[in-house]
N, C-alpha and C positions, 0 to 999 in steps of 0.2 A: 505494500497501499504507501503510497507515493504522501511524503510528510514534506512541507510548508511553512516558511518563516512566517511566526504569528504577529509580526512585526511589518514586515513589507512585503511577503508570498511569492520569495526565493524558494526556490526546490530545495533542499536539505537532504542531504545522505544519513541511512540510518544513523541513528545514535550521536550524532551529530550536536553538540550541547551549544553553538554559537554559530550564526548565521556569518557565511561568508561575505556577503554581501553589506548587511548591517553592521553587524558585531551584537544584536539583539539576540543575549542568553534565552536557549530553549528547553520550554519546557519537555523534564523526562516523566512520563505516568507512573512507569515505577521505582524513583524518586520520592523517599519519605520527603514527608510535607512538615516545615516547621512555624510556630507562630513566636514572635517577641513581644512579651510583657512590656514594655518602660512605666514605673510607678514614679511621681513625683512628689519629691522633699513634703512633706508635712507636717508640719509642730503636732496635727492632732492623731494619735495612737503612735505616735513614730518609732518607737519601738518593739512594737510587731510590725509583721506579716501581716500579707494578705495571701492568704490562699487561690489558686489556680486551679477551678473546675473547669472540667470539658463535658458533654452529656452528665452531669450529675456525678463524675466519679473523679475525686481527685488525683493529679496531675502534679503538684509542688504548691511551690511559695514564688511570694517576688518581695522581697524587703525595702523597704519606703528609701527613696531615690532611688533606687535598682533598676536592673534591666533582666531578665531573662527568656530565656529561649526553651522551649520545651517545643519535642517530637512527635507530629497528632498522627493519623490514617489519611487521607488524602478524603473529598466528599461534606456532606451537612454538619454540619457541629453549632452547641450551643455551649458563649463563656459566658462564666460566673465566679465574680472575685466576692471572698470573703473576709472579714480581717481575724489574724486564730488567735485574740486575746478572747480567754473562754466566755466571758460575762457578752464582751460584743461581737462573737461569729455570728450567734440568733439574733443580730441585732441590724448590723451595717455591716452592709453588703453593696454588691450593685443588682442590674437588673439583669437577665439572660441576654447576653447579646448574639444574635443568630450569626453564622457566616459559612461560607464555601469555600474550602482549597481544594486544588489538583495538586497530584503528584510533583512534587520539586519545587512547590511555588514557599515563598514565607510570606507570611501575611505579620503586620506588623501593630500593634496596641496602644493606646496609650491611654494609664488609670490616676484619673484623682476624686476627690471631692468634690459636692455638688455644692460647699462653703465653707467660707475664707474662716482665716486665723480671730479676727473678732468674735466669729463666733465662736469658736473654739474657747478663747480666754473670757468670753461669757459665759461661758455654759450652755450658750443659745442654740450648739449645734444638736442636743439629746434634744429638742423639741423641734428643728430643722426637721431632724431627721425621723423622728414621731410623725410630724404630716406627708412625709413623702412617704409612707409604709417604709422607714430605714433602708431604704435604695436610696443608699445617701453618695457611691461611686460611680460615675462614668465611664464608660466605656467605650473610646473612639478608635474606628480603624485609622489608623492614615497612612502614606502612598509608602 
């Protein structure tokens, strides 16, 4: 079966990882897929990790102000983050983020809180969390 560049449409030989015409990396379906989660540094819960769940199964954690890469299978998935502190885990979390990934592809996600430092210092972060159903961690896919 003939293969063509995903960017410029030039014909590709089997197993080519880059297009000879335009240099675009090519996705190879049998390669593992990865997601990279970058967590902004914030004062709120700064000593706790955020647990990373794919399809309701914990696959790891990412620290405050850190980035972590995880291997996932190609296909459709649901990503969710939860704080690791025992009392806060059931409260502070993200809404599930659905995504689709192909073999050999890397997707990047940024996560941050939906409230600022002032809300943390004054204690209003709990009230904001309560109003939002404690889904106070936002997850956004980046390019």
